[in-house]
N, C-alpha and C positions, 0 to 999 in steps of 0.2 A: 259604237261608232258608225257601223254600216246603216243602222236604222236612222241615226241622226242625219247622215249624208242624204239618204233617200228622202226623208221627210222634208229636209230643207230644199232639195231640188224640186219636189212635188209642189210644195207651197209656192215657190217662186214661179214655177210653170203655170200653175192654176191661176195665180194672180195676173200674170201677163196674158193668159188666154182670155180671161174675162175682160181685160182692158183693150186688147188689140184684135181678138178673134182667132189668133194663132199663137203658137209658142209653147203649148204645154209639152208635147212630145219632143220638140226640138231641144228644149231646156232640160227636161227630166230624163228623157230616154237614154242619152249617153251615160248619165250617172247611174241609172238603174241597172244597166248592163255591167257596170263596174262592181256593183254590190252583189248582184246575182250572176248566174251564167248568162251569156248573150241571149240564148233562146228564151230562158225564163224572164230575163230582164225586159225583153221586147214584149213578151206576153203580158207582163205586169203593166208596162206602158200602154198597151192596147186596152187593158181593163180600165185603167185610170183615165185614159183619154175618152173612153166611152162615157164614163161618169161625168167628166168635165163637159163634154159636148152636150149631154142631156141637160146639165145645169144651165149652161149658157143659152141653149135653145129655149128653155123654159121662160127666159126673160126677154127673148128677142124674136120669137116665132112669127110675129105678125107681119114681118117684112121678108119672109122667105120667098125666093124665086123658085117655085116648084119645078118649072120646066128645066132649069139649069141643074137643080138638085137631082132630078131623075136621070138626066143624061150623064152627069158625072158619076152617079152611083152605079149606073150600068157598066161604065168603064171599070170602076172599082171591082165589081163582081167578077169580071173576066180575069182580073189579075191575081185574085187571092190564091187559087190553087197552085199556079206555078211559083208564086212568091213563097208560099208556105213550104213547098217541096224543096226549094233552094235553101231556105233557112234550116230545115231539118237535116239536109245533106251536108252542110258545111261544118267542119270542126270548129270548136269554140274560138281559137285565135283568129281564124279566117273570118268568122262571123263578127268578131269584135272590130276587125279592120273594115268590114263592109258597113257595119252600123256607124262607126265613127266617120268613115269616109263619106257616106251618104249624108250624114248630118252636117258635116263641114261643107261639102260641096253645095248642098241645098241652101244652106245659110248664105254662102257667098253669092250664089245666083240671085237670091232674093235681094241681098244688099246691093248688088250691081243694078237692080231694076231690070233684070233680064225679061224680055218680052218675045213672044212668038206670034207672028201674024197668022191670022186664020183660025185661032183657037175658038173664036165665037161661033164657028160653024158646028153643026152636030158632030161631025167626025172629029173635030178638034176637041170638043167637050169630052167625047169618049176617050180620046188619047190622053187628055189630062187626067181623067178619072183613073185610067189604067196605070199611069205613072204614079199617081197618088196611092192607089191600092197596093201596088207592088212594093213600093218603098215603105208603106205602112206595115205590111205583114212581115217583111224581112228585117226592117230596121226601126220600125215604130215612128217613122217621120214622114207621114203622108201630107202634112200641111204645106211644105214649100212648093210642091207641084201645083197645089191649089192657089197659092199666093202668086205664082207666075201666071196662072190662068186669070186670076182677078186683075193683075196688072195689064195683061195682054188685051183683055176684053173691056177694061176700064169700068168694071162693075162698081156701082156706088157702094161705099163702105157699109151703109145702113142695111143693104140687102145681102152683101157679101158675107158678113159675119154670121147671120143665122143660116144662110144657105150652106156654108161649109160645115156648120155643125151637123146638119142633116147628113151630109156626105160622110163626115167623121163617124157618126153613129153607125151607118151602114158598114163602113170600112172596118171599124174596130169590132163590131159584132161578128162579122164574117171572119175576121182574123182570129178571134177567140175560138170560134167553132173549128177552124182549120187547125188550131194549135191546142186542141183539147187535152193533149198529153203533157202539157206544161205543169210542173209542180211548183206552186207558190206558197211560201211560208205564211201561215195565217196571221201571225203577229205583225209581220211586215205589211201585209195587205191591209189590215185594219188601221195601222198607223198611217199608211199612205192615203187611205180613203178619208180619214179624218183631216189629213193635210190638204186634200183636194177641197173639202168643204170650207176649211179655214181660208185657203187661198182664193176661192171664188168669192167669199164674202169680202175679203180684203180688196179684191179686184174691183168691186163695185165702188169702193171708196177711192182707190188710187186712180181709177179711170177719170175722175173729176179733177185730179191734181196733176197727172202726168199726161203729156201730149201723146197722141198716137205715134208720132215720129220717134219720140224719146223711148217709148215702150218697145217699138220694133227694133230700135238700135240695141237696146239691152237684150232682147230676145236673141238677136243674131250674134252678139258678142258671147253670150253664155253658150249658145249652140256650138260655135266654133271652138270655144275652150273645151267643152265636154267632148266634142267629137275628136279633137286632136289627142286628148288624153286616152280615149278608147283605142285610137289607131296605134299610139305608142305602146299601150299595154298589149294589144294584139300582136304587134311585131316582136316585142320582147319575149312573149310566151309562145311564139310559133314553134 
């Protein structure tokens, strides 16, 4: 049952990531921490997010905004060490609440179209990258900070999608290095990797049938649902 839940969440997340550019960790992360411990669940989400970002970038790399990617990635790099230290220090119930709370709050901010003036400046890009990296290594949900950045700077969707994949690759690679002590079951990892590949292929097809707005709505609804379940489990097991 645990493997089935994890695979279903990963397939859905990968499909939506390919369609909208975001959503993999938001959808799959809260469910993966329910299947594994919060620390290992986020580490698995980081691993699978890295794979997903590489697959999406392979199809969209021609329109990457390199300057933006570098600035955001620099902010990410600054956040990894303190974020990993916090994730390692928190007990499992508290980390479940943090993961679920961040996923839920992030999804609601994106749904509300939250914007921050001034993010287009270099300092703003670094701040957005820091927020993304910190939430990525602690809760596996680095995408919403980048979505707020994209909305605030009004970056075109065609360049936003590949640019955030570059940032995601940096964030998840550094997160995995920082969490090298995580122990992940081989069978679950292989099943989820296969699910990522299947979801990415499915996303190429669904992106032609499902509008960007509908895809984002589904991402946010699933993220809120999974996040709230994680919060409730954390509170009940505290």
